[in-house]
N, C-alpha and C positions, 0 to 999 in steps of 0.2 A: 413895777408890775408884781402882783402877789403871786407867789410860787404855788403851783397846783399841788393839792394834797395827794400824797401817794396812797395807793390801795394797800392796807396792811396785810391782805391775804394775797400771796403770790399764786401763780398758776400751779406750781408744784404742790403748794399747800392745799389748794382746792381739790386737786386730783387725789391727794392723800386722804382728805376728809371723805371723798366719795368712795374710795376703796374701803375705808374703815366702816362707813355706813352700810356698805354691801355685806361686809363680814358680820356685823352686828345683826343685820336683817336675816342673814342665813342662819345664824345661831338661834334666833328667836323663832324661825319658821320651820327648820328641819325637824325638831322633836314632834310637834303636832302632826306634821305630814307623815312622818315615819309611823306614828301611832295609828293613823287612819289607814295607811297602806300596808301595815304589818300583816294582816290576815291575807291580803292579796299576794304579797311577796311570798309568804309561807306556802300557800296552797298552789299558786300558779307558777311561780318562779322556782322555788325550792322543791316543789312536789310533795310537800308535807300535807297531812290531813288532820282534821279534828278527831277523826274516828281512830280508836285503838287499832294497833297492827297485830295484835295477838290472835291466837286460835280461839274460836268459840264453838261450843258443842251445838250441833243441830238436832240429831236424833238417830235412832237405829234404822239402818237401811232395810232391815228385814220387814219394817212396817210399810214399805212402799209396795203397793200391789203390782200385779203383772202388767195390766193394760190401762191403768188410770194413774195420773199424777197425784201426789199428796203434798200438802204444804206444812211447814214448820215455822214457828215464830221464834226468832232469835233476838238477843239484845247485845249490841256492840257498845262497849264503854266509849264515852265521848267527853272531851274537854274542849269547849270552844275557845278559840284564841281571842275572842272579842271581850271576854270579861270573866267575872267570878261565877261560882255556882249559884249565888243568890240571884244573879241576873238570869242565868240559864234556866233555873227552876226555883222560883220564889216560894213554892209550897214545901220544899224540902226543909225539914227542921234540923236534921242531923247534917252538919257540914261535911262529914266524912262519907255520906251516902253518895254513890256514884250516879252520875247523869248518863243515861244510855240512849242509844238510837235503836228503835225496834224495827226489824225487817222481817218480811215473810219470804221464805225460800221454797220454791217448788222443786220437788224431786220426782223424777220419772225415769223409766228405763228407755234407752235409746231405741228408736225404731229404725230398721235398716232402710237405706235410701235406694229405691228402685230406679229412680230417674232424677237427675239433677234438675233443679228449678232454674229460673231465669236469673236468680241472684247467687248462683253458685250453690252454696250449702243451704240456702233459704228458699222457701216455696217449693220444696221437693215433693215428689210422689214417693210415699213411704209405705213400708209394710207394718207388721205388728211389732210392738215393743218386745225386746228380748230380755227377760229377767234371768240373772245368773242361776243356774241349777244348784249351786252350792248353798243358796239360801233356803232350799227345801230340806237341807240336811242339818243346818245349824244357823244360829243367829249371832254367834260371837266366837272368839278363839280362832280367827282367820289367820292363815299364814300370809307371808308377804306376797306370794304369787296369787293367792286368792283375793287379797285386797286390791292388787293391780287389776285383776280381771273384773272385779266389781266396779272399780272406778272407771274402767274403759267403757262400761255399758251404762253409766249413770249420768243423767242430765241434772245439773245443779244450776238452777235458773233464778234470777232475781224476779221479785213480784212486780217490779216497776215496768210499765209499758215503755218501750223505746221511743215513743212519740213525745209525750209530755209528762211521763212518770206516773200516770194513774195506775192503781193496783189492778192487775188482771185477775180473771177468775177462769176456772175450767168449766166449759160447757159440755156436759155429758152427751147431750143430744147430737151436737155437731162434732164432738170429739176434737175440739179446738180450744185454745186459750182465747178469751174474748176480753177486750178492753171496753168497759162500759161507757167511757167518756167520749171516744170518737170512733169506735168500731174497729179498732185494730185486731187482726186475727193472726194467730200463730199455731203451728202444729205442736205435737207433743215433744218434739226435739227443741222447741223454741224458735223454729224457723219461720220467717215471714210468709204469710199466706195472702193477706189482703189488708186494705185500709191504709191510713196515712203514715204508720210507722216507717222510718227510713231504713230499717234493718230488722234482724231477728231480736229475740229477747236477750238481755244481758246475762252472761254466763260467769259464774264465780271461777276465777282462774286458780285460786289457791284452795284446794279442797282435798281431803284425804279421809279414807276409812281406816280406823285403827283396830287393834285386836279385840276391843270390846264390842265391835260391830256397829259403832256409832260413827256418823260423819261429822267432821270438824272443818270449819272454813275460816278464812280471813276475809276482811272487807275489801276485796279487790275484784275488779271485773274486766272483761274484754270490751273496751269501749270504742274500738276502732270501727268505723262505719262499714267497711267491707262490701260496698255496693258496686254494681255496674250501672251503666246508663240506661238499661232496659227497665229499671224501676219506674213506674208511672209518676211517682212523686218526686223524682230527682230532676231538678231544673238544670 
């Protein structure tokens, strides 16, 4: 009787080839996956941002009137993690020219809260804004205590609506910030008054007035929701 031919590949050899194939597959797969997920890892996991973290000049606080907000446009330097400057801004001829993110910042003087609203510090009944009296005497050369007093009374608010990010505008007749996209309403302190926004306006957390009388900010906000269940749009 003819002897059966033996399989040249043993079970251990088969498993070894399987492990080797898995290693080779991982080596070929990890680099492109890491490339695609790199921006997500940097922004969501590591907390990094494309926007520069340095101080940016806003403008002189003496230009902010007593009872009306005013806005300033600032440019934050930005370097996207997705690619080169040619991809970010193909119209730039000079490779050394900075790519920037333009933001509008609303400045106003805080109005005293007479009665707390249903969202805590949002939707309040408020009085008239209180402009620091020191600004009637000078516009620069402030001492440290004067700068602290000014900052304690200053609202530094983002122009983006807390609903879907549309730029808000000040409505002089209603004395409210109005979002033209979906009708969000905010008081002069940035507190929620009505409409679909789930909270008040975003507030810059890193802001300071310096001796030259100008406000400087970093691109950082208070993004915590801070709501209670009485808000009609909270499910």
